[in-house]
N, C-alpha and C positions, 0 to 999 in steps of 0.2 A: 799564719801558716806559710811555709816555704816548700816549694816543690822544684826539684831539678829534673828537667826533661832532656832526653836524647832524641833528636829529630833527624830523620833520614832524608837524604837528598841525593841528587845525581852528581857524580863527579863532573867538574867543569861548570857547575852552576855559577853564574855571575850575580853578585848582590852589591848594592850600593854601600859605600863606607858608612854613610849615615842612614841606617836602617831602622832607627828607633820608632819612627812614625808607623811603619808597617806592623811592628810587634805590638805597639800600643793599641792599634786598631784591632788586631787579632784578639788580644785579651778582652777588649770591650765586646767584641763579637761573641766570644765564648761566654762571658758573663751574662750577656743578653739572652742566652739560651738556657739559663739556669732554671731549675724546677721551682715549683710554687713555694716550697719551704724556704729556700734560700732567698727568693725574691721577697717573701714576706719579712724575713729577718732584716734584709737591707732596707725595706720600706719603713720598718719600725725605727730605724736609725735616721729616717728623713731623706733617704736616697731612692732613686729609681734606676734600675739597671737599663731599662729601655732608652732613657734619655741621656745615658752616659755621664750622669753626675756623680756616680760612685767612683771616686778616684783614689781610694785608699790602697793603692798597690804600686809596686815598682818592679823592676826586673834588671837582671845583670846584662852585661854585654854578651854577645854570642861568643862561645869558644869554638873557633872555626879552623884551627890548625889541622893540617897544613894548608897554606894558601899562597897565592901570588897577588900582589897589590899593584894596581895601575893608578899612580898618583894623578896623572893627567885626566883620566876618565873618572877618577874617584870611585873605583870599584875594587872589589875582591873577587878573585876567581878561586873557587874552592877546589882543592886537590884531593879531598877526602869525600866520603859519602855520609858523614854524620857531623852534626854540630850539637852543642849543649847550651841550654838556656835555663837559668833559675828565675822563678817567679815568686814574689813575696806579696802576700795579701793580708791585710788586717781584717781577719774573718774568724768566726768561730771554727775551731778545729773539726767539729762534727761534720763540716761540709767538704772535707778533704777529698773523700772518695768520689763524691758527686762531681766535684770540679775536675778531678783526674779523668773521669769518664767522659765529660764534655770535651776536654782538651784532646782526648784520643779521637773524637769524632770530627773535629774541625781542623783541617790542615792549615798551616801557616803559608799564605801566598807571599812569596818573597823572591825577587830576582827572576832570572831567565837562564835557560840552557839552550844553545843553538837557536837563539832568537824566540823561543817559546816560553811563556810564563811557567814557573815551576812551583811545586807545592812541597812543603816540608811536613812530614807526618810524624806524630809521636810514636816512637817504638818502645822506649823504656822510660821509666820515671822513678824517682825516689823522693818520698816525703821526708823532709829533714826533721830530725828530732828537735823537740822544743828545748829551749835553754833556760837557765835560771838567770833572771835579770837582777843586777846589783845596782847600788847607787852610783858607783863609778865603774866605767868600763872603757876598754881600749878598742877602737874600731879602725878598719881600713876601708876607705871609700873605693868600692870596686867600679862603680859608675860615678860620673861627676856629681858633686853636690853643688847646687845652685842656690845662692843666697843673695837677695836684693835688699835694698834699703827698705825700712818699714815706714818711711815718710810717705804721707799722702801724695805729695807731688814728687814723682820719681825724677832723679837727675838724668842727664843725657846718657850716662853710663851707670846703670843702676846696680851692676854686679859688684859685690863687695869681695875684697881679697881676704882669704882665710887668716892672714896675719895682720890685718888692718884693724884700726880702731872701730869699735862698734859692731864688729862681726859677731861677737858672742851674743850681744843683745838681740840682733836680728835673727840669729840662729835659734835662740830659745823662743823668741816671739812667734816666729813662723810655726815652730813645733806645737806650741800651746794653741795657737789659732786653729791649726788643722785638727788637733785633737778635740777641741771644743766643737768644731763642726761635726766630727764623728759621733759626738754625744749630744747632738741636737742643741748645741749651745747652752746646755745645762751647766751649772756650776761644777767645775772639776773638783773644787775643794769640798763642795757638798756631797759629791759622789765618793769622796775620800780617795781620789786619784791624784790629787796635787795638793801639797802643803805649800801655801803661798810663802811661808818663811824658809822653804828649803833653799839652801845656798847652791844654785846651779853654777856649774863651772865648765868652761871649754878650754882645751889646750891643744894647739897645733903641735904635731910631732913631725919633725923633719921638714921637708920642702914640699909645697903644693905645686901641682902641675896643671896648667890651664887647658881646658878642652872646650872648643866651640862646635856645637852640634847644629847642623842645618836640618830643618824639619819640612815635611811635605805640608801642603795646605791643610789647615785644621780649623775647627769652629772658633778657637780662641784667636785665630789670626796671627799665631806666633811663627815667625819665619826662622828664627835661630835663637839658641840659648847658650849661655856660657856657664860653665861650672868648673870645679877643681877636684882633682883626685888627690887624696892625702890621707895620712894617718892622723888620728886625733883621739884624745881622751876626753870624756865628757862625764859630768856628774849631774844626774837628774833623778827625780823620783822614779822608782822601778816601773810604775805603770806608764809613765811618759817615755821611758827608755824602750819599753816593749812596743809602744805605739810607733815610735820612730824606726825601730828595727824592722817591723813588718810593713808599715805603710810608707817607709822611705824617709830619709833625712832631707831637710831643706824644702825647696819648692819644686813643683812639677815632677814628682816621682813617677807619675803615670806616663810621662813621656821618656822614661828611661834614665831618670836622674835619682841620685840619693840611695842607691843600693849599696849597703855596707856589710861587711863581715866582721865579727868580733875577733880579736886577737888574744 
């Protein structure tokens, strides 16, 4: 499911340029307050909302126009009183209204105004209509897609370039690994979600732009992540395409990476 939220704030609110950690924490907080039915559904998939190991979600960058940016302090000053944020979760659509209700009850703590912490509250929302997934689709990465080498011993710079050798192999390997985890490591072929003989294909369209995101302290100990925004065409089984669309492309979608729109 995908939901676009309009969040209200005070004019003059100052937020960090790298705000992904705060939004990720907020989504985890909302999910931890889910009702018994949703918690049970997640547990059946081998996850626990309370321990924050359910990471099958991603989110878009904040739409914050108009704003002023302070490059030295690495901050945005919001000149309006509303921002928009889209959240994408690999979840049964029957839980949409329950999640919207919880998001409405839990403000997003982000930034400050006049030196005091500020809260962003959900005022409006729109549940995006489901789409039909095909074997080949064209996407635009709205937030950076981060892909690292699949080698057990990571090199000093593990981030792969979208136009580099081996990028496609790692791209698909990470997608299948994450999807297998979402299905409790059962055989995706046995579940008829993946045909091993399917000819997966990745094609970069245009030029990729690098993005380095600095993160607040987290349980994984990740200080920063690099990803790339770009347009791409990909061929995958429709079930895998659907998983990547909702759960995010690449690695670390729950930290604000891998949110893509189809074109």
